ZAPA-983519 format. One record per residue (C-alpha): residue in three letters; chain; z, x, y. Coordinates in steps of 0.5 Angstrom, whole numbers, m for minus. Layout:
<recs>
ALA:A:Z:X:Y
...
</recs>
This chain:
<recs>
UNK:A:m39:60:25
UNK:A:m43:60:20
UNK:A:m44:55:15
UNK:A:m48:59:10
UNK:A:m41:61:6
UNK:A:m44:62:m1
UNK:A:m49:67:1
UNK:A:m44:71:5
UNK:A:m40:71:m1
UNK:A:m45:76:m4
UNK:A:m46:80:1
UNK:A:m41:86:2
UNK:A:m41:87:10
UNK:A:m35:82:11
UNK:A:m31:85:6
UNK:A:m33:92:10
UNK:A:m32:89:17
UNK:A:m25:87:15
UNK:A:m23:94:12
UNK:A:m25:98:18
UNK:A:m21:93:22
UNK:A:m15:94:18
UNK:A:m16:101:18
UNK:A:m16:102:25
UNK:A:m10:97:26
UNK:A:m6:102:22
UNK:A:m8:108:26
UNK:A:m4:104:32
UNK:A:3:105:33
UNK:A:7:100:36
UNK:A:14:101:40
UNK:A:18:95:43
UNK:A:20:96:50
UNK:A:24:90:53
UNK:A:20:85:53
UNK:A:13:89:52
UNK:A:10:92:46
UNK:A:7:99:48
UNK:A:1:101:44
UNK:A:m2:108:43
UNK:A:m9:107:43
UNK:A:m14:109:38
UNK:A:m21:112:40
UNK:A:m23:107:46
UNK:A:m30:107:43
UNK:A:m28:105:36
UNK:A:m28:98:37
UNK:A:m35:98:40
UNK:A:m38:102:35
UNK:A:m35:97:30
UNK:A:m38:91:34
UNK:A:m45:94:34
UNK:A:m45:96:27
UNK:A:m44:89:25
UNK:A:m45:84:30
UNK:A:m51:87:34
UNK:A:m55:91:29
UNK:A:m53:89:22
UNK:A:m53:96:19
UNK:A:m49:94:13
UNK:A:m52:87:11
UNK:A:m55:87:4
UNK:A:m57:80:4
UNK:A:m63:77:7
UNK:A:m58:71:9
UNK:A:m52:74:11
UNK:A:m47:71:15
UNK:A:m48:76:21
UNK:A:m55:73:21
UNK:A:m54:66:21
UNK:A:m51:65:28
UNK:A:m54:69:34
UNK:A:m49:67:39
UNK:A:m44:73:42
UNK:A:m38:73:46
UNK:A:m36:78:51
UNK:A:m29:79:54
UNK:A:m29:83:60
UNK:A:m24:88:62
UNK:A:m19:85:68
UNK:A:m15:89:73
UNK:A:m12:83:75
UNK:A:m8:81:69
UNK:A:m1:81:72
UNK:A:m4:77:78
UNK:A:0:71:78
UNK:A:m5:67:83
UNK:A:m10:68:77
UNK:A:m10:63:72
UNK:A:m13:67:67
UNK:A:m19:72:65
UNK:A:m22:66:61
UNK:A:m27:64:66
UNK:A:m30:71:66
UNK:A:m32:70:58
UNK:A:m39:72:57
UNK:A:m44:69:52
UNK:A:m51:72:50
UNK:A:m56:71:45
UNK:A:m57:77:40
UNK:A:m64:77:43
UNK:A:m62:77:50
UNK:A:m63:84:54
UNK:A:m58:82:59
UNK:A:m52:84:54
UNK:A:m47:89:56
UNK:A:m49:96:53
UNK:A:m44:98:47
UNK:A:m38:102:50
UNK:A:m39:99:57
UNK:A:m33:100:61
UNK:A:m33:93:63
UNK:A:m32:90:57
UNK:A:m25:89:53
UNK:A:m29:91:46
UNK:A:m22:90:42
UNK:A:m22:83:44
UNK:A:m29:82:44
UNK:A:m29:84:36
UNK:A:m23:80:35
UNK:A:m26:74:38
UNK:A:m33:74:35
UNK:A:m29:75:28
UNK:A:m25:69:29
UNK:A:m31:65:31
UNK:A:m36:67:26
UNK:A:m33:70:20
UNK:A:m27:66:19
UNK:A:m27:59:16
UNK:A:m21:54:18
UNK:A:m18:48:14
UNK:A:m14:43:18
UNK:A:m9:39:13
UNK:A:m5:33:16
UNK:A:0:30:11
UNK:A:5:24:11
UNK:A:11:26:7
UNK:A:18:24:5
UNK:A:24:26:2
UNK:A:26:24:m5
UNK:A:32:29:m7
UNK:A:36:34:m3
UNK:A:31:40:m4
UNK:A:24:36:m5
UNK:A:19:33:0
UNK:A:14:28:m3
UNK:A:7:28:0
UNK:A:5:20:1
UNK:A:m2:21:4
UNK:A:m6:27:6
UNK:A:m12:29:9
UNK:A:m16:35:10
UNK:A:m21:37:15
UNK:A:m25:43:16
UNK:A:m25:45:24
UNK:A:m28:50:28
UNK:A:m25:55:33
UNK:A:m27:55:40
UNK:A:m25:59:46
UNK:A:m26:52:50
UNK:A:m24:45:50
UNK:A:m25:38:53
UNK:A:m19:33:54
UNK:A:m18:29:48
UNK:A:m16:23:53
UNK:A:m23:23:57
UNK:A:m28:25:52
UNK:A:m35:27:55
UNK:A:m32:31:61
UNK:A:m34:38:62
UNK:A:m30:43:58
UNK:A:m25:48:60
UNK:A:m24:55:57
UNK:A:m17:56:54
UNK:A:m18:64:52
UNK:A:m14:68:50
UNK:A:m12:61:46
UNK:A:m17:59:41
UNK:A:m17:52:40
UNK:A:m19:48:34
UNK:A:m21:41:36
UNK:A:m22:34:32
UNK:A:m27:30:37
UNK:A:m27:24:32
UNK:A:m19:24:31
UNK:A:m19:17:31
UNK:A:m24:16:25
UNK:A:m21:22:21
UNK:A:m14:21:21
UNK:A:m14:13:21
UNK:A:m11:13:15
UNK:A:m5:17:17
UNK:A:0:12:18
UNK:A:8:14:19
UNK:A:14:9:18
UNK:A:21:10:18
UNK:A:24:16:14
UNK:A:17:20:14
UNK:A:15:25:17
UNK:A:8:28:19
UNK:A:6:35:17
UNK:A:1:39:20
UNK:A:m2:46:17
UNK:A:m8:50:19
UNK:A:m11:55:14
UNK:A:m15:61:16
UNK:A:m20:64:11
UNK:A:m25:69:12
UNK:A:m32:68:9
UNK:A:m31:74:3
UNK:A:m25:70:1
UNK:A:m20:76:1
UNK:A:m16:74:7
UNK:A:m12:67:6
UNK:A:m6:65:11
UNK:A:m3:59:14
UNK:A:m3:60:21
UNK:A:0:54:24
UNK:A:5:50:20
UNK:A:9:44:23
UNK:A:12:37:22
UNK:A:15:32:27
UNK:A:19:26:25
UNK:A:18:18:25
UNK:A:24:17:30
UNK:A:21:23:35
UNK:A:14:19:35
UNK:A:17:12:36
UNK:A:22:14:41
UNK:A:16:18:45
UNK:A:12:12:44
UNK:A:17:7:47
UNK:A:19:11:52
UNK:A:13:10:56
UNK:A:14:3:56
UNK:A:17:2:63
UNK:A:16:m1:70
UNK:A:12:5:72
UNK:A:7:3:66
UNK:A:7:m4:65
UNK:A:1:m5:70
UNK:A:m3:0:67
UNK:A:m2:m2:60
UNK:A:m3:m9:61
UNK:A:m10:m7:64
UNK:A:m12:m3:59
UNK:A:m10:m8:54
UNK:A:m15:m13:57
UNK:A:m21:m9:56
UNK:A:m19:m8:49
UNK:A:m17:m1:49
UNK:A:m12:1:44
UNK:A:m6:5:47
UNK:A:m5:12:46
UNK:A:1:16:47
UNK:A:0:24:47
UNK:A:6:28:44
UNK:A:6:36:44
UNK:A:8:40:38
UNK:A:10:47:39
UNK:A:9:52:33
UNK:A:14:56:30
UNK:A:17:61:34
UNK:A:14:58:40
UNK:A:7:60:38
UNK:A:1:55:39
UNK:A:1:48:40
UNK:A:m1:42:36
UNK:A:m3:35:40
UNK:A:m2:28:37
UNK:A:m5:22:39
UNK:A:0:16:37
UNK:A:m2:9:37
UNK:A:1:3:34
UNK:A:m2:0:27
UNK:A:m7:m5:29
UNK:A:m4:m12:27
UNK:A:m9:m16:23
UNK:A:m11:m23:24
UNK:A:m14:m28:29
UNK:A:m11:m27:36
UNK:A:m12:m32:42
UNK:A:m18:m30:47
UNK:A:m17:m25:52
UNK:A:m19:m27:59
UNK:A:m23:m21:63
UNK:A:m21:m18:69
UNK:A:m27:m19:74
UNK:A:m24:m16:80
UNK:A:m23:m9:78
UNK:A:m28:m4:76
UNK:A:m26:m3:69
UNK:A:m29:4:68
UNK:A:m26:7:74
UNK:A:m20:4:73
UNK:A:m19:7:66
UNK:A:m21:14:68
UNK:A:m15:13:74
UNK:A:m10:11:69
UNK:A:m12:16:64
UNK:A:m12:21:69
UNK:A:m5:19:71
UNK:A:m3:18:64
UNK:A:m5:25:61
UNK:A:1:30:61
UNK:A:m3:36:59
UNK:A:0:39:66
UNK:A:6:35:66
UNK:A:12:39:66
UNK:A:17:33:65
UNK:A:16:33:58
UNK:A:22:38:58
UNK:A:27:33:60
UNK:A:25:29:54
UNK:A:30:31:48
UNK:A:27:27:43
UNK:A:20:31:43
UNK:A:23:36:38
UNK:A:19:39:32
UNK:A:22:42:25
UNK:A:19:47:21
UNK:A:19:50:14
UNK:A:25:55:13
UNK:A:20:61:10
UNK:A:16:60:16
UNK:A:21:61:21
UNK:A:24:67:17
UNK:A:18:71:16
UNK:A:15:70:23
UNK:A:15:76:27
UNK:A:13:77:35
UNK:A:6:79:35
UNK:A:4:86:37
UNK:A:0:86:43
UNK:A:m3:91:48
UNK:A:0:90:55
UNK:A:m7:90:58
UNK:A:m8:83:54
UNK:A:m7:77:59
UNK:A:m2:72:56
UNK:A:m3:65:59
UNK:A:2:61:54
UNK:A:6:60:60
UNK:A:1:55:63
UNK:A:2:50:57
UNK:A:7:45:58
UNK:A:14:47:57
UNK:A:17:43:51
UNK:A:24:44:49
UNK:A:23:45:41
UNK:A:30:44:37
UNK:A:32:49:33
UNK:A:34:45:27
UNK:A:32:46:20
UNK:A:26:44:16
UNK:A:26:37:13
UNK:A:29:39:7
UNK:A:35:43:9
UNK:A:37:39:15
UNK:A:38:32:11
UNK:A:41:36:5
UNK:A:47:39:9
UNK:A:49:32:11
UNK:A:48:28:5
UNK:A:48:34:m1
UNK:A:55:32:m4
UNK:A:53:25:m4
UNK:A:47:26:m9
UNK:A:51:28:m15
UNK:A:55:21:m14
UNK:A:53:16:m20
UNK:A:48:11:m17
UNK:A:47:14:m10
UNK:A:40:15:m11
UNK:A:38:8:m13
UNK:A:42:6:m7
UNK:A:39:11:m2
UNK:A:32:9:m4
UNK:A:34:2:m3
UNK:A:37:3:4
UNK:A:31:7:6
UNK:A:26:2:4
UNK:A:29:m3:8
UNK:A:29:1:14
UNK:A:21:3:12
UNK:A:19:m4:11
UNK:A:23:m7:18
UNK:A:20:m1:22
UNK:A:13:m1:27
UNK:A:8:3:23
UNK:A:5:8:27
UNK:A:m2:12:27
UNK:A:m1:19:28
UNK:A:m8:22:30
UNK:A:m8:30:31
UNK:A:m13:31:36
UNK:A:m13:39:37
UNK:A:m9:45:35
UNK:A:m9:51:40
UNK:A:m6:58:38
UNK:A:m7:65:41
UNK:A:m12:70:38
UNK:A:m7:75:37
UNK:A:m3:71:33
UNK:A:m8:69:29
UNK:A:m11:76:27
UNK:A:m3:78:26
UNK:A:m2:72:21
UNK:A:m9:73:17
UNK:A:m9:81:17
UNK:A:m2:83:17
UNK:A:3:77:14
UNK:A:m1:72:10
UNK:A:3:66:8
UNK:A:1:62:2
UNK:A:m1:55:4
UNK:A:4:49:2
UNK:A:m1:43:3
UNK:A:m8:46:2
UNK:A:m9:49:m5
UNK:A:m16:50:m5
UNK:A:m16:56:m1
UNK:A:m13:61:m6
UNK:A:m15:69:m4
UNK:A:m20:72:m9
UNK:A:m17:75:m15
UNK:A:m10:75:m17
UNK:A:m9:82:m14
UNK:A:m13:81:m8
UNK:A:m7:78:m3
UNK:A:0:77:m5
UNK:A:6:73:m2
UNK:A:9:78:3
UNK:A:16:75:2
UNK:A:20:72:m3
UNK:A:21:66:2
UNK:A:14:64:1
UNK:A:14:64:m7
UNK:A:21:60:m6
UNK:A:18:55:m1
UNK:A:11:54:m5
UNK:A:16:53:m12
UNK:A:20:48:m8
UNK:A:14:44:m5
UNK:A:11:44:m12
UNK:A:17:42:m16
UNK:A:17:35:m12
UNK:A:11:33:m16
UNK:A:14:35:m23
UNK:A:7:39:m24
UNK:A:6:46:m26
UNK:A:4:52:m21
UNK:A:m3:50:m23
UNK:A:m3:43:m21
UNK:A:m6:40:m15
UNK:A:m2:38:m9
UNK:A:m5:31:m9
UNK:A:m1:30:m16
UNK:A:5:28:m11
UNK:A:2:21:m10
UNK:A:2:20:m18
UNK:A:7:15:m20
UNK:A:10:15:m13
UNK:A:10:7:m12
UNK:A:14:4:m7
UNK:A:18:m1:m10
UNK:A:20:m8:m7
UNK:A:27:m8:m6
UNK:A:32:m12:m2
UNK:A:38:m9:2
UNK:A:45:m10:m1
UNK:A:47:m13:6
UNK:A:41:m19:5
UNK:A:41:m19:m3
UNK:A:46:m25:m3
UNK:A:40:m29:1
UNK:A:35:m27:m4
UNK:A:37:m31:m9
UNK:A:34:m30:m16
UNK:A:29:m25:m13
UNK:A:25:m22:m19
UNK:A:23:m15:m14
UNK:A:29:m11:m17
UNK:A:28:m4:m20
UNK:A:33:0:m24
UNK:A:40:m2:m27
UNK:A:44:m6:m22
UNK:A:50:m2:m19
UNK:A:58:m5:m19
UNK:A:60:m8:m13
UNK:A:65:m3:m12
UNK:A:60:3:m12
UNK:A:55:0:m7
UNK:A:61:m2:m2
UNK:A:63:6:m3
UNK:A:56:9:m2
UNK:A:55:4:4
UNK:A:62:6:8
UNK:A:60:14:6
UNK:A:53:13:9
UNK:A:56:10:15
UNK:A:50:5:16
UNK:A:53:m1:20
UNK:A:47:m4:20
UNK:A:47:m5:12
UNK:A:54:m7:12
UNK:A:56:m13:8
UNK:A:55:m19:12
UNK:A:61:m24:13
UNK:A:60:m30:9
UNK:A:59:m36:12
UNK:A:58:m43:10
UNK:A:51:m46:10
UNK:A:49:m53:10
UNK:A:43:m52:5
UNK:A:37:m54:9
UNK:A:32:m48:10
UNK:A:25:m48:14
UNK:A:19:m44:12
UNK:A:14:m43:17
UNK:A:7:m40:14
UNK:A:1:m39:19
UNK:A:m6:m41:16
UNK:A:m10:m36:12
UNK:A:m16:m32:14
UNK:A:m21:m36:18
UNK:A:m29:m36:16
UNK:A:m31:m36:24
UNK:A:m27:m30:26
UNK:A:m30:m26:20
UNK:A:m37:m29:21
UNK:A:m38:m31:28
UNK:A:m45:m33:27
UNK:A:m44:m37:20
UNK:A:m46:m44:23
UNK:A:m53:m41:25
UNK:A:m54:m37:18
UNK:A:m50:m41:13
UNK:A:m53:m48:15
UNK:A:m60:m50:15
UNK:A:m63:m55:20
UNK:A:m61:m61:15
UNK:A:m54:m59:15
UNK:A:m54:m56:8
UNK:A:m49:m51:7
UNK:A:m51:m44:3
UNK:A:m46:m38:3
UNK:A:m49:m31:4
UNK:A:m43:m27:3
UNK:A:m38:m27:m3
UNK:A:m32:m28:2
UNK:A:m35:m35:4
UNK:A:m33:m41:1
UNK:A:m37:m44:m5
UNK:A:m37:m51:m2
UNK:A:m34:m55:4
UNK:A:m31:m61:4
UNK:A:m35:m67:5
UNK:A:m33:m70:12
UNK:A:m36:m76:16
UNK:A:m40:m74:22
UNK:A:m45:m68:23
UNK:A:m44:m62:20
UNK:A:m43:m59:27
UNK:A:m36:m61:27
UNK:A:m34:m55:22
UNK:A:m36:m50:29
UNK:A:m29:m52:32
UNK:A:m25:m54:25
UNK:A:m27:m48:21
UNK:A:m25:m47:13
UNK:A:m22:m41:11
UNK:A:m25:m35:7
UNK:A:m25:m34:m1
UNK:A:m20:m28:1
UNK:A:m16:m33:5
UNK:A:m15:m37:m1
UNK:A:m13:m31:m5
UNK:A:m8:m29:0
UNK:A:m5:m36:1
UNK:A:m4:m37:m7
UNK:A:0:m30:m7
UNK:A:4:m33:m2
UNK:A:5:m39:m6
UNK:A:7:m35:m12
UNK:A:12:m31:m8
UNK:A:15:m38:m6
UNK:A:15:m39:m14
UNK:A:18:m33:m16
UNK:A:24:m33:m11
UNK:A:25:m41:m13
UNK:A:24:m43:m6
UNK:A:21:m50:m8
UNK:A:19:m54:m2
UNK:A:21:m62:m2
UNK:A:17:m64:4
UNK:A:11:m60:7
UNK:A:8:m61:14
UNK:A:1:m58:16
UNK:A:m3:m58:23
UNK:A:m9:m63:22
UNK:A:m14:m56:23
UNK:A:m18:m55:16
UNK:A:m16:m48:16
UNK:A:m8:m50:16
UNK:A:m9:m56:10
UNK:A:m13:m51:6
UNK:A:m8:m46:6
UNK:A:m3:m51:5
UNK:A:m6:m53:m1
UNK:A:m7:m46:m4
UNK:A:0:m45:m3
UNK:A:2:m51:m7
UNK:A:m2:m50:m12
UNK:A:1:m43:m14
UNK:A:8:m46:m13
UNK:A:6:m51:m19
UNK:A:7:m57:m14
UNK:A:0:m58:m13
UNK:A:2:m66:m13
UNK:A:6:m65:m7
UNK:A:3:m69:m2
UNK:A:2:m66:5
UNK:A:4:m69:12
UNK:A:m1:m68:17
UNK:A:2:m68:24
UNK:A:m2:m67:30
UNK:A:3:m65:34
UNK:A:3:m58:31
UNK:A:m4:m56:33
UNK:A:m5:m50:37
UNK:A:m5:m50:45
UNK:A:m11:m54:47
UNK:A:m13:m50:53
UNK:A:m16:m45:48
UNK:A:m22:m50:46
UNK:A:m28:m51:51
UNK:A:m29:m57:46
UNK:A:m24:m61:43
UNK:A:m25:m60:35
UNK:A:m26:m67:31
UNK:A:m21:m66:25
UNK:A:m23:m68:19
UNK:A:m20:m75:17
UNK:A:m15:m76:12
UNK:A:m20:m81:8
UNK:A:m25:m75:7
UNK:A:m19:m70:5
UNK:A:m17:m75:0
UNK:A:m24:m76:m3
UNK:A:m24:m68:m4
UNK:A:m18:m68:m8
UNK:A:m13:m66:m3
UNK:A:m6:m69:m3
UNK:A:m5:m73:3
UNK:A:1:m77:5
UNK:A:m1:m84:7
UNK:A:6:m86:9
UNK:A:8:m81:13
UNK:A:8:m83:21
UNK:A:6:m77:25
UNK:A:10:m76:31
UNK:A:4:m76:36
UNK:A:m2:m79:34
UNK:A:m9:m75:34
UNK:A:m11:m79:40
UNK:A:m5:m78:44
UNK:A:m6:m70:43
UNK:A:m13:m71:45
UNK:A:m10:m74:52
UNK:A:m6:m68:53
UNK:A:m12:m64:54
UNK:A:m10:m60:60
UNK:A:m3:m59:58
UNK:A:1:m53:61
UNK:A:3:m47:56
UNK:A:10:m50:57
UNK:A:8:m57:55
UNK:A:5:m54:49
UNK:A:12:m51:47
UNK:A:16:m57:49
UNK:A:11:m61:45
UNK:A:12:m57:38
UNK:A:19:m56:39
UNK:A:20:m64:40
UNK:A:16:m66:34
UNK:A:20:m61:30
UNK:A:27:m63:32
UNK:A:25:m70:30
UNK:A:23:m68:23
UNK:A:30:m65:23
UNK:A:33:m71:25
UNK:A:29:m75:20
UNK:A:29:m70:14
UNK:A:37:m69:14
UNK:A:38:m67:7
UNK:A:39:m60:3
UNK:A:33:m56:1
UNK:A:26:m53:3
UNK:A:22:m56:8
UNK:A:15:m52:9
UNK:A:11:m52:15
UNK:A:4:m49:15
UNK:A:2:m48:22
UNK:A:m2:m44:27
UNK:A:1:m37:30
UNK:A:3:m41:37
UNK:A:6:m46:33
UNK:A:10:m41:29
UNK:A:12:m38:36
UNK:A:14:m45:39
UNK:A:19:m47:33
UNK:A:22:m40:32
UNK:A:24:m40:39
UNK:A:28:m46:38
UNK:A:31:m44:32
UNK:A:33:m37:35
UNK:A:36:m41:41
UNK:A:31:m38:46
UNK:A:29:m41:52
UNK:A:21:m43:53
UNK:A:21:m43:61
UNK:A:21:m35:60
UNK:A:14:m35:57
UNK:A:9:m33:62
UNK:A:2:m36:61
UNK:A:m1:m29:61
UNK:A:4:m28:55
UNK:A:0:m33:51
UNK:A:m6:m28:49
UNK:A:m1:m23:46
UNK:A:3:m28:41
UNK:A:m3:m29:36
UNK:A:m3:m21:33
UNK:A:5:m22:32
UNK:A:4:m27:27
UNK:A:m1:m24:22
UNK:A:m5:m29:17
UNK:A:m1:m32:12
UNK:A:6:m29:15
UNK:A:12:m32:13
UNK:A:19:m34:17
UNK:A:25:m37:13
UNK:A:31:m40:17
UNK:A:37:m43:14
UNK:A:42:m47:17
UNK:A:49:m46:18
UNK:A:55:m50:18
UNK:A:55:m50:26
UNK:A:48:m53:26
UNK:A:45:m47:28
UNK:A:40:m43:25
UNK:A:39:m36:23
UNK:A:33:m32:21
UNK:A:33:m29:14
UNK:A:28:m23:15
UNK:A:28:m21:7
UNK:A:27:m28:4
UNK:A:20:m27:3
UNK:A:16:m20:1
UNK:A:10:m19:5
UNK:A:3:m17:3
UNK:A:0:m11:5
UNK:A:m7:m8:3
UNK:A:m10:m2:7
UNK:A:m9:m4:14
UNK:A:m7:m11:13
UNK:A:0:m13:13
UNK:A:2:m20:13
UNK:A:9:m18:15
UNK:A:11:m21:22
UNK:A:13:m17:28
UNK:A:21:m19:27
UNK:A:22:m15:34
UNK:A:17:m20:37
UNK:A:20:m26:34
UNK:A:27:m24:37
UNK:A:25:m23:44
UNK:A:29:m26:50
</recs>
């Protein structure tokens, strides 16, 4: 396709070409007969003459830089007498490609060429621009969808494609289907993150270079629940070995989901992956006994489902489409001589549910008029959104039959709903072809409160997600300040919960509490994980420290011995200080003031604890250093030489000298070769001893490592440690991000329960401090 669109706009040849094609299409008469459409052919040489006039000799070009002169590649579609031979896959393998200057080109009017298809193919590849828009939407009222985030990318049409799960391999022809690939889909759509209650909408808009014809040629949507169910359904015994091997090589797990287009027209493929968890993950041991390259190729070849027809048995693979698109779509009028290879695509049963707006309005439409329902509904929705596992939805490609693209572009232009910078030239050039188009556009724009001239990007303005606690858990939050809107009466809340039939949000039965609560917090971001070579670059030969990045601490605490001890006992970054102080501020706002503080002897835990206490206003509270809470020693080739308590106090750290640790530093060093089960038992036993000593109501704060958090939570959740495998240890760290928080409270029967919403999480770009609660509760 030409990239010189500005020059082509001033040349009349594009408009003239489209006009000639339009006139020729009107001369064709269509008669429907059973499942076929009979076409009365026009002059068999008419298509060849138009192709020769515009693509071979440029007889109508008025500019020196016309779009027809910027690409010298021409495509020819041969005639085939074996169209209905089921043993032939398609005629796609016979497409011929020539340069304009080649003397081997077929002569105009040759009986061996299908000139109608040849003309359309070159028109779609060279004279039409395509804009692909992927948006994350959510419903804000019965008749409105709100765009939370969207991204538009120009894509290029091609009669061939290569598989997205094995980039770099040979291409395969897809004609008569036109493919619109996004080769760098992981980078282009990395910001497209979908959560519970949201959907991904995909729109492909075609526009000719003259700007006369603009139409939506693909529009579909798929919900979070569908993507999540498909993603989770592959986690079975058949795939465990493959997934484990892929994880060991550092590759992100992708699952591919097919979206069928409106009226079964075309397909879009989504690559779904979990959002990477930020934070330090323990080292991953490589598998040296396998050839990783060959192994991944075998796994991907088995995992790929392009020709796997068993997708049709997954009822979860469904997609929904806008009502106006369904009501105005008509069967494409095709000549019986065309080859239709749609049957070769995987058969995925698409449901006939209404669009995202209409479907839910039928179920809850009457409740929206109830006073206070909107507040309660948004509160419950935000609770589910915060608890879900976010997914990246990467759009890999869209493929459509060439005949449907031509029909949508020239016969039934449909106004784009997500892309508003591709309007046709002139207000009278192309108008909406149906009232549904106008109604759908008005409906989409009404959600933003903007006029028809406003950009669709304005949907994002003012749509801030408020931090809300669910009605079921508000009793545990206490005096939390994160509330929005007027409070509702208890009776109205109970009534709405019953009407919505959401049992998981029903009021929990009140139980007696002892008043004891435990707060577990992981250390903040480490310098050595962000700057692996910081020891060589930030210290000179004499051990003088000089930071070279703004995220590095301005100074380090003085410690007895060599500065090389920081290599295995690193401090936290400047951003780590800020994040830990924000966590402390959240404790203060929620009135969760600890009376006793315990921390690991690691410098990163001590510094994180100091910043947390500073933000809570309890900076004078002394820290109890407990060596038993240090992480698993098997991760370390060289045991760290922790900074002494005397050195910490000289650097203005508040340390409790009267605290007698459960295990001394020397005792921990003697456990150099402990097993992973022994590590869990060590942390749990130390925690149980502290609970016996500190047997009074109030909050106790533990600032420890991710592995230590997992060990203590296993005990509080009454889970066995014998079920943990050593191979599981490498995956635990990512489920407890930096500065993640767990809050437990003790019941009257001396058991403990997790309070997931007692503390708000911190989210910034792709980072979140939210714990994977599903992992915490695992058996």
